[in-house]
C-alpha positions in Angstrom: 70.7 128.3 96.4 73.6 126.0 95.7 74.2 127.5 92.3 74.4 131.0 93.8 77.3 129.8 96.0 79.1 127.7 93.4 78.3 129.4 90.1 77.7 126.0 88.5 75.0 125.4 85.9 71.5 124.7 87.4 71.5 121.2 86.0 74.7 120.4 87.9 73.3 121.8 91.1 70.2 119.6 90.8 72.3 116.6 90.1 74.2 117.1 93.4 70.9 117.5 95.3 69.5 114.3 93.8 72.6 112.4 94.6 73.4 113.7 98.1 70.6 115.8 99.4 71.7 118.1 102.2 73.4 115.4 104.2 76.8 116.8 103.5 75.7 120.4 103.3 74.6 122.1 100.1 78.1 123.3 99.3 80.4 120.7 101.1 84.0 121.2 101.9 86.5 118.4 101.5 88.2 117.0 104.6 91.0 115.3 102.7 94.2 117.3 103.2 95.6 116.3 99.8 92.5 117.4 98.0 92.5 120.7 99.9 96.1 121.3 98.9 95.5 120.6 95.2 92.4 122.9 95.1 94.3 125.6 97.0 97.2 125.5 94.6 94.9 125.8 91.6 93.2 128.9 92.8 96.4 130.5 94.1 98.1 129.9 90.7 95.3 131.9 89.1 95.6 134.7 91.7 99.4 134.8 91.1 100.1 133.6 87.6 103.5 133.4 86.0 104.6 136.7 84.3 104.5 135.0 81.0 100.8 134.5 81.4 98.8 137.6 82.7 95.7 137.1 84.8 92.6 136.1 82.9 90.1 138.9 82.9 86.7 137.6 81.9 83.6 139.5 83.1 81.3 137.3 85.3 84.1 134.8 86.1 86.8 134.3 88.7 90.0 134.5 86.6 88.4 132.5 83.8 86.4 130.1 86.0 82.6 130.3 85.6 81.7 127.9 88.5 82.4 124.8 90.5 80.5 121.6 91.4 81.9 120.6 94.8 81.3 117.1 96.3 82.7 115.9 99.6 85.4 113.9 97.8 85.9 115.8 94.6 85.2 118.9 92.6 84.4 119.7 88.9 85.4 123.1 87.6 83.5 124.9 84.8 85.7 127.2 82.7 84.1 130.4 81.2 83.4 130.0 77.5 86.6 130.0 75.5 88.8 130.1 78.6 89.7 126.4 79.1 93.0 126.5 77.1 94.1 129.6 79.0 93.3 128.1 82.3 95.2 124.9 81.6 98.2 126.8 80.2 98.4 128.7 83.6 97.8 125.6 85.7 100.0 123.0 84.1 103.8 123.2 84.6 106.0 125.1 82.2 109.7 126.2 82.2 110.9 129.5 80.9 114.0 130.1 78.8 115.6 131.3 82.0 114.9 128.0 83.7 112.2 129.2 86.0 109.1 127.0 86.6 105.5 128.2 86.3 102.1 126.7 86.9 101.6 123.9 89.5 104.7 121.7 89.5 104.0 118.1 89.0 100.4 118.7 87.8 99.3 116.4 84.9 96.1 116.2 82.8 94.5 113.1 81.3 91.2 111.9 79.9 89.5 108.6 79.5 87.8 107.3 76.4 84.5 107.1 78.4 84.8 110.8 79.5 85.2 112.8 76.3 83.9 116.0 78.0 86.1 116.0 81.0 89.8 116.3 81.8 91.2 115.1 85.1 94.0 117.1 86.8 96.1 115.4 89.4 99.6 115.7 90.8 101.9 113.0 89.5 101.9 110.2 92.0 98.9 111.6 94.0 95.3 110.4 94.3 93.7 113.9 94.9 92.2 115.2 91.6 90.1 117.9 90.1 87.9 117.5 87.0 87.6 120.2 84.4 84.6 120.2 82.2 86.2 120.7 78.7 87.1 118.6 75.7 90.4 116.7 75.6 91.5 118.6 72.5 91.8 121.8 74.6 94.9 120.3 76.1 96.6 120.6 72.7 95.5 124.2 72.5 97.0 124.9 75.9 100.3 123.4 74.8 100.3 125.6 71.7 99.7 128.6 73.9 102.7 127.7 76.1 105.0 127.0 73.2 103.9 130.1 71.4 105.0 132.1 74.4 108.5 130.5 74.2 107.9 128.2 77.2 108.8 124.5 77.6 105.8 122.2 78.3 106.6 119.9 81.2 103.2 118.2 81.7 103.7 115.8 78.8 106.3 113.8 80.8 104.7 110.9 82.7 106.8 111.5 85.8 107.5 114.7 87.7 111.1 115.9 87.3 113.3 116.6 90.2 112.9 120.3 89.7 109.2 120.0 89.7 109.2 117.9 92.9 111.4 120.3 94.7 109.3 123.3 93.6 106.1 121.6 94.6 107.6 120.7 98.0 108.4 124.4 98.5 104.9 125.5 97.6 103.3 122.9 99.9 105.5 123.8 102.8 104.1 127.3 102.7 100.5 126.0 102.8 99.3 125.4 106.3 96.3 123.2 106.7 94.2 126.2 107.6 95.3 128.1 104.5 94.7 125.1 102.3 91.2 124.7 103.7 90.4 128.4 103.1 91.6 128.5 99.5 89.9 125.2 98.8 86.6 126.6 100.2 87.1 129.7 98.0 87.4 127.5 94.9 84.2 125.6 95.9 82.3 128.9 96.3 83.1 130.7 93.2 79.6 132.2 93.0 80.1 134.2 96.2 83.7 135.0 95.3 82.9 137.0 92.2 82.5 140.3 94.1 85.7 139.9 96.2 88.2 137.7 94.4 90.3 140.6 93.0 91.4 141.4 96.6 93.0 137.9 96.9 95.9 138.9 94.7 97.4 140.6 97.7 95.9 138.6 100.6 94.2 135.4 101.7 90.5 134.9 101.3 88.5 135.8 104.5 86.0 133.4 106.0 83.4 136.1 106.2 83.7 136.6 102.4 82.8 133.0 101.8 79.8 132.7 104.1 77.5 133.8 101.4 73.9 135.1 101.8 72.5 132.1 103.8 75.1 130.1 105.7 72.4 128.3 107.8 70.6 127.1 104.7 73.7 125.3 103.3 74.6 123.5 106.5 74.4 119.7 106.6 71.1 118.2 107.7 69.2 114.9 106.9 67.2 116.1 104.0 66.8 115.0 100.4 67.1 111.7 98.7 70.8 111.1 99.4 73.0 108.4 98.1 70.8 105.7 96.6 72.8 102.6 97.4 70.6 99.5 97.0 71.3 95.8 97.3 73.5 93.3 99.2 77.2 94.0 99.3 79.7 91.4 100.7 83.1 92.6 101.9 85.8 90.1 101.9 89.6 89.7 101.3 91.2 88.6 98.1 93.0 85.7 99.7 90.0 84.4 101.6 91.5 85.0 105.0 90.4 87.0 108.0 92.4 89.8 109.7 92.7 91.9 106.5 90.6 94.9 107.6 87.3 93.7 106.2 85.3 94.6 109.3 86.6 98.2 109.2 86.0 98.5 105.5 82.5 97.1 105.8 81.7 99.5 108.6 83.0 102.5 106.5 80.9 101.3 103.6 77.8 101.0 105.8 78.4 104.3 107.4 78.8 106.1 104.1 75.6 104.6 102.8 73.7 105.4 106.0 74.9 109.0 106.1 73.9 109.2 102.4 70.3 108.4 103.3 70.1 104.6 102.9 68.6 102.3 105.5 71.5 99.9 106.1 71.6 96.5 107.7 74.9 95.1 108.7 75.4 91.3 109.0 78.4 89.7 110.7 79.6 86.4 112.0 79.7 85.4 115.7 83.3 86.7 115.9 84.9 88.0 119.1 86.1 91.1 117.1 82.9 91.6 115.0 81.3 95.0 114.6 79.0 94.9 117.6 81.9 93.9 119.8 84.1 96.7 118.4 81.3 99.2 119.0 81.1 98.1 122.7 77.7 96.4 122.3 76.6 93.5 124.5 76.2 90.1 123.0 72.7 89.4 121.6 71.0 86.3 120.2 71.7 85.6 116.5 69.4 87.4 114.2 68.5 90.2 116.7 68.8 93.6 115.0 70.3 96.4 117.1 71.1 100.1 116.5 74.7 100.4 115.3 74.6 104.0 114.1 75.5 105.8 117.3 78.5 107.4 115.7 76.6 108.7 112.7 74.2 111.2 114.1 70.5 111.8 113.8 68.6 110.7 110.8 70.9 107.8 110.0 69.7 104.3 110.2 72.3 101.5 110.6 71.4 98.3 112.4 73.6 95.2 113.0 72.8 91.6 113.6 74.9 88.4 114.1 74.3 85.7 111.6 73.1 82.2 112.8 75.8 79.6 112.5 73.7 77.3 110.3 73.5 78.0 106.6 69.7 77.9 106.4 69.3 80.3 109.2 71.9 82.7 107.8 70.2 82.7 104.3 66.8 83.3 105.9 68.1 86.3 107.8 69.8 87.7 104.7 66.5 87.3 102.7 64.6 89.1 105.4 67.2 91.9 105.5 66.8 92.5 101.8 63.2 93.4 102.4 63.8 95.5 105.5 66.7 97.6 104.4 67.8 99.6 101.3 71.3 98.2 101.5 72.7 95.2 103.4 76.5 95.0 104.1 77.8 91.5 104.9 81.1 91.3 106.7 82.4 88.2 104.8 86.0 88.6 105.8 85.7 86.3 108.8 85.6 82.5 109.2 82.8 82.9 111.8 79.9 82.7 109.3 78.4 80.2 107.0 80.5 79.7 103.8 79.4 80.8 100.4 77.1 83.5 101.9 79.0 86.1 99.8 77.7 84.2 96.7 74.3 85.6 97.3 75.4 89.2 97.3 74.6 91.6 94.5 78.1 92.9 94.6 81.4 92.2 96.4 83.9 94.5 97.7 87.3 92.7 97.7 90.2 93.9 99.7 93.7 93.2 98.3 97.0 94.2 99.9 99.4 96.6 98.2 101.6 93.9 96.7 101.9 95.1 93.1 104.4 97.5 91.6 102.7 100.6 90.4 105.7 102.4 89.1 109.0 101.6 87.2 111.5 103.7 89.1 114.3 105.5 87.3 117.2 106.6 89.6 118.8 109.9 88.6 122.3 109.9 90.2 124.1 113.3 90.2 126.7 112.4 92.9 130.4 112.6 92.3 132.2 109.6 91.0 133.8 109.0 94.4 130.5 109.0 96.2 129.0 106.7 93.6 131.8 104.2 93.8 131.9 104.1 97.6 128.1 103.7 97.8 128.2 101.0 95.1 130.8 99.1 97.1 128.9 99.5 100.3 125.8 98.1 98.7 127.7 95.1 97.3 129.3 94.5 100.7 125.9 94.6 102.5 124.3 92.3 99.9 127.1 89.8 100.4 126.7 89.6 104.2 124.0 86.9 104.3 126.0 84.5 102.1 129.3 84.9 104.0 130.0 82.0 106.3 132.8 82.3 108.8 133.7 78.7 108.2 132.2 75.2 107.5 128.7 75.0 108.8 129.4 72.2 111.2 132.2 74.3 112.8 130.0 77.3 113.1 127.3 75.2 114.7 129.8 73.9 117.2 131.1 77.4 118.0 127.6 78.6 118.7 126.7 75.6 120.9 129.9 75.8 122.8 129.1 79.3 123.9 126.0 78.0 125.6 127.9 75.1 126.9 130.4 77.3 128.6 127.8 79.4 130.3 126.1 76.3 131.6 129.4 74.6 132.6 130.5 77.7 134.5 127.3 77.7 136.4 127.8 74.1 137.3 131.2 74.8 138.8 130.2 78.0 140.6 132.2 80.3 138.4 131.2 83.9 137.6 132.0 84.6 134.0 133.4 88.1 133.3 131.5 90.9 131.7 132.4 93.2 128.9 134.0 96.5 129.8 130.7 98.2 129.0 129.1 96.2 131.8 127.1 94.1 129.3 126.9 90.5 130.1 128.3 88.2 127.4 125.2 86.1 127.6 122.5 88.8 127.9 121.5 88.1 124.3 121.1 84.4 125.0 118.7 85.2 127.9 116.6 87.6 125.8 116.3 85.0 123.0 115.0 82.3 125.4 118.2 80.2 125.0 118.5 79.8 128.8 115.3 77.7 128.7 116.9 75.6 125.9 120.0 75.1 128.0 118.0 74.0 131.0 116.2 71.3 129.1 118.8 70.2 126.6 122.2 70.6 128.3 121.8 68.8 131.6 124.0 65.8 132.6 123.0 62.2 131.8 120.1 61.0 133.8 119.1 64.5 135.0 117.4 66.4 132.2 116.3 69.7 133.6 113.0 71.3 132.5 112.6 75.0 131.8 110.4 75.4 134.8 113.4 74.4 137.1 115.9 77.1 135.9 114.4 80.4 136.7 117.8 81.7 137.5 119.1 80.8 134.0 121.6 78.2 135.2 121.7 74.5 134.4 120.6 73.2 137.8 118.6 70.0 138.6 115.3 69.9 140.3 117.0 70.0 143.7 118.9 73.2 142.8 122.2 71.5 142.7 124.5 71.3 139.6 124.2 68.2 137.5 127.6 66.5 137.4 128.4 63.2 135.7 129.1 60.5 138.3 131.9 59.1 136.1 134.6 61.6 137.0 133.0 65.0 136.9 132.6 65.3 133.1 129.5 67.2 132.1 127.8 66.3 128.8 125.9 68.8 126.6 122.8 66.5 126.5 121.6 63.2 127.8 122.9 60.6 125.3 120.2 58.2 126.5 117.3 60.5 125.7 116.5 60.2 122.0 114.4 63.4 121.9 117.1 65.4 123.6 119.8 64.2 121.2 117.6 65.0 118.1 116.7 68.4 119.4 120.4 69.2 120.0 121.6 68.3 116.6 118.6 69.8 114.8 119.3 73.4 116.0 119.8 75.8 113.2 122.9 77.9 112.7 122.5 81.5 113.7 120.6 81.3 117.0 123.6 82.4 119.0 125.7 83.8 116.2 126.7 87.0 118.0 127.2 85.6 121.6 130.8 85.7 122.7 133.0 83.4 124.7 134.7 84.9 127.7 138.4 85.9 127.0 140.8 83.0 127.1 142.9 84.4 129.9 139.9 84.9 132.2 138.8 81.2 132.0 141.9 79.0 131.9 139.8 75.9 131.7 138.3 76.7 128.3 140.7 74.3 126.5 139.7 71.5 128.9 136.1 72.2 128.3 136.6 72.2 124.6 138.1 68.7 124.8 135.3 67.4 127.0 132.7 69.0 124.8 134.1 67.3 121.6 134.6 64.0 123.4 131.0 64.0 124.5 129.7 64.8 121.1 132.0 62.4 119.2 129.8 59.2 119.2 126.8 60.9 117.7 128.9 63.3 115.6 130.7 60.4 113.9 127.4 58.8 113.1 125.8 62.0 111.7 128.9 63.4 110.0 131.2 60.5 109.1 133.1 62.5 106.5 133.7 65.7 108.4 134.0 64.6 112.0 137.7 63.7 111.7 138.3 67.3 110.7 136.4 68.4 113.8 138.6 66.3 116.0 141.7 67.6 114.4 141.0 71.3 114.0 137.9 72.6 115.7 139.3 73.3 119.1 142.3 75.1 117.8 140.2 77.1 115.4 137.7 78.0 118.1 140.5 79.2 120.4 142.2 81.3 117.7 138.9 83.0 116.9 138.3 83.8 120.5 141.7 85.3 120.9 140.7 87.6 118.1 137.4 88.3 119.9 135.3 87.1 117.0 131.7 85.9 117.6 130.7 82.5 116.1 128.7 84.1 113.3 131.2 86.8 112.5 134.2 86.9 110.1 137.7 87.4 111.3 139.5 90.5 110.1 141.4 88.4 107.5 138.2 86.8 106.3 136.5 90.3 106.0 139.5 91.6 104.1 139.4 88.7 101.7 135.7 89.0 101.1 135.9 92.7 100.4 138.8 92.2 98.0 136.8 89.6 96.3 134.0 92.1 95.8 136.3 94.6 94.2 137.9 91.9 91.9 134.5 90.4 90.9 133.1 93.8 89.8 136.1 95.4 88.3 135.2 94.7 84.7 131.8 96.2 85.1 133.1 99.2 87.1 135.8 100.0 84.5 133.1 100.6 81.9 131.1 102.9 84.2 133.9 105.0 85.8 137.1 104.2 84.0 140.0 102.0 85.1 142.1 104.6 86.9 139.3 106.1 88.9 137.9 102.6 89.9 141.4 101.4 90.9 142.1 104.5 93.0 138.7 104.7 94.8 138.3 100.9 95.4 141.7 100.9 97.0 140.8 103.8 99.2 137.5 102.1 100.1 139.4 98.9 101.1 141.8 100.8 103.3 139.1 102.9 105.0 137.2 102.0 108.2 133.5 101.6 108.6 132.8 105.1 109.7 134.7 106.7 106.8 133.0 104.4 104.4 129.5 105.3 105.6 130.3 109.0 105.7 131.7 109.1 102.2 129.0 106.9 100.6 126.2 109.0 102.2 127.6 112.4 101.9 125.9 113.3 98.6 122.6 111.5 99.0 120.8 114.7 98.3 122.0 114.4 94.7 120.0 111.2 94.2 116.5 111.4 92.8 114.0 108.8 91.7 111.5 109.3 88.8 108.4 107.2 89.3 107.2 106.2 85.8 103.7 104.6 85.9 103.7 101.0 84.8 101.5 99.8 81.9 98.0 99.6 83.4 97.4 96.2 81.8 100.3 94.7 83.8 99.1 96.3 87.0 95.6 95.1 86.4 96.7 91.5 85.7 98.7 91.4 89.0 95.7 92.8 90.9 93.5 90.1 89.5 95.9 87.5 90.9 95.6 89.0 94.4 91.8 88.7 94.2 91.7 85.2 92.7 90.0 83.7 95.8 87.0 86.1 95.5 83.6 84.7 94.5 83.1 84.6 90.7 80.2 85.9 88.8 79.5 88.9 91.0 80.0 92.6 90.2 83.2 93.4 92.1 84.8 96.5 93.5 88.6 95.9 93.9 90.0 97.8 96.8 93.7 98.3 97.4 94.0 98.5 101.2 96.2 101.1 102.7 99.0 101.3 100.0 102.5 102.2 101.0 102.4 105.4 99.0 99.8 107.7 97.5 98.8 106.3 94.1 98.5 108.3 90.9 94.9 109.2 90.1 95.5 108.9 86.3 97.1 105.5 86.7 94.2 104.3 88.9 91.7 105.4 86.3 93.6 103.5 83.5 94.0 100.4 85.6 90.3 100.4 86.4 89.6 100.6 82.7 91.9 97.6 82.1 90.1 95.7 84.9 86.8 96.4 83.3 87.8 94.8 80.1 87.1 91.4 81.7 83.8 90.5 83.2 83.4 91.1 86.9 85.4 94.0 88.1 83.4 97.2 87.8 85.5 99.6 89.9 88.9 100.1 91.5 89.4 102.3 94.5 91.9 102.7 97.4 91.6 102.8 101.2 94.4 105.2 102.0 96.4 105.1 105.2 94.5 107.2 107.7 94.8 107.4 111.5 91.0 107.4 111.6 91.0 103.8 110.4 92.5 102.7 113.7 90.8 105.2 116.1 87.2 105.0 114.9 86.3 102.3 117.5 87.1 104.7 120.3 85.1 107.7 119.3 81.6 108.9 119.9 81.4 110.2 116.3 82.9 108.9 113.2 85.8 111.2 112.0 85.4 113.0 108.7 88.4 111.2 107.1 86.9 107.8 107.9 83.5 108.9 106.6 85.1 110.2 103.4 86.5 106.6 102.9 82.9 105.3 103.4 81.5 107.7 100.8 84.3 106.7 98.3 83.5 103.0 98.8 79.7 103.7 98.5 80.3 105.6 95.2 82.5 102.7 93.9 79.8 100.1 94.7 77.2 102.2 93.1 79.2 102.6 89.9 79.7 98.9 89.8 76.0 98.1 90.2 75.1 100.7 87.6 77.5 99.1 85.1 75.6 95.8 85.5 72.2 97.4 84.6 
């Protein structure tokens, strides 16, 4: 029945049934959007080939394809005899003498030494892939066909060009999810397509055309052997810490194995966020097995139990689980279980974060020289910001603390400080950063240290609600000199906590100069002791400098206009020699002068105006280097166990060809048997709230199950 739908060889159909039974349907679709798009593009390209390559007309085939072997997460295509080179020449990207692109832009083909009868097709930088059952040498024949037709072969480059990426984006934008799913199903059901596929040159496939003779018989149901996962698998993080997504990964693995037909036990520690808790199950005694397969449907057996806290009890429960279940998944990514339990597993699944560089990026810059220079100067200017100090560190520290002192002092004397014209309080940032609490504790007068609990209104008031004033003449000190902890806390504050808070304008608070004098006078005994070499400079210059900066309305952490100009001029001078070699002396001198004279708005507009002329080529890094860095991320995993290395939710889709090569490099050393990826999917965060596990989440579980199985098979 399956072969009548797919057109594949009978042996391939039997292989699927023995592996998966009917649990995913006899002719499963894929739920992965990226996989659907790739499969759709391949079939559409055959339906609408480039004029340089006419459609393949081979009796008994669909445009040269004899059949397909679909699985939930992948597909293998079977070319008609003698048609593999022609298919590849039509699929893989080419460029005509007129500059037009043909084939699937960005598509690449590769083979591994261990798979000499199969080519893997994947879009550059994408994980979705299609296998083509043919010999690697056929790829050379396809190249000869293309070159013989006067076409430029693009698929030999390791990275997709800008033209390819833009063309692929245009193709994908025309493919809705519904259209992708329909063309993908058509590719997976080539057997039923043979009588109707010619009509697809002018229209989309119809769902009714793909139903086949017995749609009810190919529907999913719990029949057949299914996925034969056996043994104990421990799921843990590469750095040995919790909170890395191990529980989610362990559940996905267990769900994939259970849906595949295995009887699965799930062991977890007595963790407040363990699997039973996430599934909304009540607490139960340690060692009590309970049904945890409510999201998986009928015919699936998944039970969970909490491990005893003692090592002996945990080991006994694990030993009993080995006898009771086909597969046992141990959530070992939590500290709430006996240590070293993972050492008793048959295999480990180790999660590592995406902290390795998979690609060497090459930036193609086709902007005008003006945009390049201005963007270059903007980048240099931003890079220099963290290292630019508005003055000596001690002066900046005093500027910041004085802002807080002024607010507190004004409150003591019943003054209302002015607000900005925008209505924003000068000190709103201080309140939002919790600085008011600091003021209340560390800026009260001597003998009356105010705690944070006593200053709900944000003012420096004592426990009686009155302002703290020094009995010796009304002078208010920034801290209690007699309290050692208060003094140490004050002087240990780091620069930057109030870098952007502003003093009120000088004319609005005439007593600012008096407060500066009192502020410095109060700090001088301790300041001289801590900074004997620089405190004389403080006494001589700080107050005047602070006043001058406030007249210019400059925050403590900001530069004055003169300082900014000097810093920017220094950037231009320091990089002139390098820039001359890149753009020429006259152009650099003219554009750098224009940049110096421009305001911030014009600088941003000019430097960003041509960003659409920037393009990055992602060249895959040598797989040996990537593998070595991944091993470092997994260095805390138990040794001596067959290991599946899992890159958890990478920042970008990862190239299938690169993943295969890195996996091969990892396998050169004992231990690691497989490399796979848990992609970013919303289902990974929403599965705990649903009644049924979503297809994308289950797909991840099937992928993890397959990786564990491959690893265990390598050991045998």
